[in-house]
ZAMARGU-4260 file (C-alpha; in steps of 0.2 Angstrom, whole numbers, plus 5000, padded with zeros to 4 digits):
<rodrens>
0) 4155/5411/4957 | 4162/5401/4971 | 4168/5410/4986 | 4186/5409/4992 | 4186/5395/5005
5) 4189/5397/5023 | 4182/5390/5040 | 4165/5396/5046 | 4166/5409/5060 | 4162/5402/5077
10) 4153/5417/5084 | 4144/5432/5077 | 4147/5450/5083 | 4137/5455/5098 | 4124/5468/5094
15) 4121/5482/5106 | 4103/5482/5113 | 4101/5499/5121 | 4086/5493/5132 | 4095/5477/5138
20) 4112/5486/5141 | 4104/5500/5151 | 4109/5513/5139 | 4091/5519/5133 | 4082/5533/5143
25) 4065/5529/5149 | 4052/5535/5137 | 4043/5550/5143 | 4055/5551/5158 | 4059/5570/5157
30) 4055/5585/5147 | 4066/5599/5141 | 4073/5609/5155 | 4074/5628/5152 | 4092/5632/5151
35) 4102/5648/5147 | 4115/5647/5134 | 4122/5660/5123 | 4138/5661/5112 | 4145/5668/5096
40) 4154/5658/5083 | 4161/5661/5065 | 4149/5655/5052 | 4161/5643/5043 | 4168/5636/5059
45) 4150/5631/5064 | 4145/5624/5048 | 4161/5613/5046 | 4159/5607/5064 | 4140/5603/5064
50) 4142/5594/5047 | 4156/5583/5054 | 4147/5579/5069 | 4130/5576/5061 | 4137/5565/5047
55) 4134/5549/5056 | 4117/5553/5064 | 4105/5538/5062 | 4091/5541/5049 | 4079/5531/5060
60) 4085/5533/5078 | 4080/5521/5091 | 4074/5535/5102 | 4071/5553/5097 | 4086/5561/5106
65) 4099/5551/5096 | 4094/5563/5081 | 4101/5577/5091 | 4118/5586/5092 | 4123/5590/5110
70) 4130/5608/5111 | 4140/5612/5127 | 4146/5630/5128 | 4160/5630/5141 | 4168/5643/5152
75) 4185/5642/5144 | 4179/5650/5127 | 4175/5634/5118 | 4160/5625/5112 | 4159/5606/5111
80) 4147/5598/5098 | 4144/5579/5101 | 4134/5565/5093 | 4132/5547/5099 | 4121/5532/5093
85) 4127/5519/5106 | 4139/5512/5092 | 4149/5528/5086 | 4153/5544/5094 | 4159/5560/5087
90) 4165/5576/5096 | 4173/5592/5090 | 4179/5607/5100 | 4178/5625/5092 | 4183/5642/5098
95) 4168/5654/5102 | 4164/5669/5112 | 4153/5662/5126 | 4142/5674/5135 | 4132/5661/5145
100) 4139/5643/5147 | 4127/5628/5147 | 4121/5613/5137 | 4107/5611/5124 | 4101/5598/5112
105) 4094/5601/5095 | 4090/5592/5079 | 4108/5588/5071 | 4103/5587/5053 | 4092/5602/5053
110) 4106/5612/5062 | 4118/5606/5049 | 4107/5612/5034 | 4104/5628/5042 | 4123/5632/5046
115) 4128/5627/5028 | 4116/5639/5021 | 4118/5654/5032 | 4125/5671/5025 | 4144/5670/5022
120) 4156/5681/5031 | 4145/5685/5046 | 4146/5678/5064 | 4132/5667/5071 | 4124/5670/5087
125) 4116/5656/5096 | 4105/5658/5112 | 4091/5650/5120 | 4074/5658/5122 | 4063/5648/5133
130) 4061/5631/5125 | 4068/5637/5108 | 4086/5639/5102 | 4088/5655/5092 | 4101/5655/5078
135) 4104/5672/5070 | 4117/5676/5056 | 4115/5694/5049 | 4096/5696/5045 | 4093/5677/5045
140) 4084/5670/5060 | 4079/5652/5065 | 4071/5645/5080 | 4074/5627/5084 | 4065/5617/5097
145) 4076/5611/5112 | 4077/5592/5114 | 4078/5585/5132 | 4097/5585/5135 | 4095/5576/5151
150) 4089/5561/5141 | 4104/5561/5130 | 4116/5546/5133 | 4133/5549/5141 | 4147/5548/5128
155) 4161/5537/5129 | 4177/5545/5137 | 4190/5549/5124 | 4203/5535/5126 | 4222/5538/5127
160) 4231/5536/5111 | 4241/5520/5107 | 4250/5528/5093 | 4248/5539/5078 | 4247/5537/5059
165) 4251/5549/5044 | 4233/5555/5040 | 4235/5553/5021 | 4242/5535/5023 | 4228/5531/5035
170) 4215/5537/5023 | 4222/5528/5008 | 4225/5512/5017 | 4207/5511/5024 | 4200/5516/5006
175) 4210/5501/4999 | 4204/5488/5010 | 4187/5494/5014 | 4181/5490/4996 | 4182/5471/5000
180) 4172/5471/5015 | 4155/5463/5015 | 4140/5475/5013 | 4127/5462/5017 | 4120/5455/5034
185) 4123/5436/5031 | 4140/5436/5040 | 4141/5452/5050 | 4159/5449/5055 | 4164/5451/5037
190) 4158/5469/5037 | 4173/5474/5047 | 4191/5478/5044 | 4204/5467/5053 | 4217/5478/5061
195) 4233/5470/5067 | 4247/5479/5075 | 4264/5472/5080 | 4277/5486/5084 | 4278/5498/5070
200) 4269/5487/5057 | 4250/5489/5054 | 4240/5477/5044 | 4223/5481/5037 | 4213/5466/5030
205) 4195/5464/5023 | 4185/5451/5013 | 4168/5447/5007 | 4172/5429/5003 | 4174/5434/4984
210) 4189/5446/4986 | 4202/5449/4999 | 4212/5465/5001 | 4227/5468/5012 | 4237/5484/5016
215) 4253/5485/5026 | 4261/5501/5032 | 4270/5508/5047 | 4264/5519/5062 | 4272/5527/5077
220) 4267/5517/5092 | 4267/5524/5110 | 4276/5508/5115 | 4289/5499/5105 | 4281/5482/5109
225) 4263/5487/5104 | 4252/5472/5100 | 4234/5475/5095 | 4221/5465/5086 | 4204/5473/5082
230) 4189/5471/5070 | 4182/5489/5066 | 4166/5491/5056 | 4172/5495/5038 | 4159/5508/5035
235) 4163/5517/5051 | 4181/5516/5048 | 4180/5522/5030 | 4169/5537/5036 | 4182/5541/5049
240) 4197/5540/5038 | 4189/5552/5025 | 4185/5565/5038 | 4201/5564/5049 | 4214/5559/5036
245) 4214/5576/5026 | 4229/5583/5035 | 4242/5580/5049 | 4242/5564/5059 | 4228/5553/5066
250) 4229/5546/5084 | 4222/5528/5086 | 4218/5521/5103 | 4216/5502/5105 | 4215/5489/5119
255) 4218/5495/5136 | 4222/5512/5130 | 4204/5513/5123 | 4196/5507/5140 | 4196/5489/5135
260) 4194/5478/5120 | 4177/5483/5115 | 4181/5501/5109 | 4192/5510/5097 | 4196/5529/5097
265) 4202/5541/5084 | 4208/5559/5086 | 4214/5572/5074 | 4216/5590/5080 | 4200/5595/5089
270) 4190/5581/5081 | 4188/5565/5091 | 4178/5549/5088 | 4175/5532/5095 | 4167/5516/5089
275) 4162/5499/5096 | 4172/5485/5089 | 4164/5469/5081 | 4166/5454/5092 | 4170/5437/5084
280) 4183/5425/5077 | 4189/5432/5059 | 4192/5419/5046 | 4211/5414/5044 | 4212/5421/5027
285) 4231/5426/5025 | 4235/5409/5017 | 4224/5413/5002 | 4237/5425/4996 | 4246/5416/4981
290) 4264/5412/4985 | 4268/5409/4967 | 4261/5411/4950 | 4261/5403/4933 | 4257/5418/4923
295) 4259/5437/4926 | 4253/5451/4916 | 4258/5470/4917 | 4246/5483/4910 | 4243/5501/4912
300) 4231/5503/4926 | 4221/5517/4917 | 4220/5509/4901 | 4213/5492/4908 | 4201/5502/4920
305) 4193/5512/4905 | 4192/5497/4894 | 4184/5486/4907 | 4171/5500/4911 | 4166/5501/4893
310) 4165/5483/4890 | 4155/5480/4905 | 4142/5491/4899 | 4134/5476/4890 | 4136/5465/4905
315) 4120/5461/4914 | 4119/5459/4932 | 4131/5445/4939 | 4138/5443/4921 | 4157/5442/4920
320) 4169/5451/4909 | 4181/5439/4900 | 4200/5443/4899 | 4211/5433/4887 | 4229/5437/4890
325) 4241/5433/4876 | 4259/5440/4873 | 4257/5458/4869 | 4239/5461/4874 | 4223/5457/4884
330) 4207/5455/4875 | 4192/5460/4885 | 4175/5453/4881 | 4157/5453/4888 | 4140/5447/4882
335) 4137/5430/4872 | 4124/5423/4861 | 4109/5435/4857 | 4114/5447/4870 | 4123/5463/4867
340) 4141/5461/4866 | 4157/5471/4867 | 4176/5468/4866 | 4192/5478/4867 | 4210/5475/4867
345) 4223/5483/4878 | 4242/5482/4877 | 4250/5470/4890 | 4266/5462/4894 | 4264/5443/4898
350) 4277/5432/4907 | 4271/5414/4906 | 4258/5404/4897 | 4242/5412/4890 | 4227/5412/4901
355) 4208/5414/4898 | 4199/5420/4914 | 4184/5430/4919 | 4179/5442/4934 | 4165/5451/4941
360) 4168/5468/4933 | 4163/5478/4948 | 4175/5468/4959 | 4189/5470/4946 | 4186/5489/4945
365) 4186/5490/4964 | 4204/5482/4964 | 4211/5492/4950 | 4204/5509/4957 | 4212/5505/4974
370) 4230/5503/4967 | 4235/5521/4964 | 4249/5516/4953 | 4252/5518/4934 | 4254/5500/4931
375) 4244/5485/4937 | 4251/5467/4939 | 4239/5452/4938 | 4246/5436/4944 | 4238/5420/4940
380) 4240/5401/4945 | 4225/5394/4935 | 4209/5400/4927 | 4198/5395/4942 | 4211/5399/4956
385) 4211/5416/4965 | 4221/5429/4955 | 4231/5443/4964 | 4232/5461/4959 | 4246/5472/4964
390) 4253/5489/4958 | 4270/5495/4951 | 4277/5512/4946 | 4286/5506/4930 | 4281/5494/4917
395) 4297/5484/4920 | 4298/5487/4938 | 4294/5476/4954 | 4277/5475/4962 | 4273/5485/4977
400) 4267/5472/4989 | 4262/5484/5003 | 4244/5482/4995 | 4237/5466/4988 | 4220/5462/4981
405) 4215/5444/4978 | 4200/5441/4967 | 4190/5425/4964 | 4187/5421/4946 | 4170/5417/4939
410) 4168/5400/4930 | 4166/5402/4911 | 4151/5394/4903 | 4157/5394/4886
</rodrens>
């Protein structure tokens, strides 16, 4: 399968080197100080907060302290839980009964597992005891070793918001484009989602060279003439959208509001997150979207999705599924020769000449799954030219162009 063509990138993203950048603590530089911290918090509140903060902790941290969650019990009746791995930070503030304010650092994933399995409907008492942190809930008691909080890196300051986005819209838009981002290491810049903001218009775009996804929507900027361009790691953006987009609005900080061009900030309620941006020149791919088409087909999204899933069961790795569009139906086939074979026909409405085309089934299913509309419209120019997938609410309606998914066909061998 030939990739969709565009110029090579001129520069690769800058990878943070903690030791080089002066971010890494000196090994063996300090031991855990004995501090006094004591507070009480609701079990469900603690479990939700620790799970959210610990979700992005590295499996193999560069230094041991990065596996920890920093717990800061304040004098104002709140407890702040934080995590940072030099790339992404997460911080959440919860209400608590604080008896002795202070800061401690404990293993984040372990605390998360403990919090989720504590007895329900009982308060949780957390208190230091020498070099240990005691977690008590009813008759359940756990003792966690304190980690050296003084070695923990300073978290980025939460930036000032540039504007806000409806949480559901944000989550859906990110999920629609993130599927097209590259998951490999060959071109790190393609692992990001390009975010372009002009006034009230926001455009998300991602590509892995074989498919291209773009979603446009509106937001509420702090400044009417807002103009931002950023490249956010797709994985980080997707995780952030899933965790923050469940309700209300999400504040976004970019550019000078984020303290410079190298950082992006997110905020929803008492949840705050920052991420370093990718650095480099993103390919100019907007021109790849077809401006016209020779053939257009409309089919029920669910029927085409299920048919492709079934037929693809016999498709070996990197083997395409073949779609033959004729007036009234699309025939879906996979497998040739002595291999296992499958076929299925789905009702379709065709406008234009018949077309015989093939796609990577996984890429096609990703696009269909991102539509969120009853009907899918497939627009073709030629069997080996990129095809565009859009959604629509009615069979005879107009396509909803706020989301477009372009897919490179696979060359048929027979």
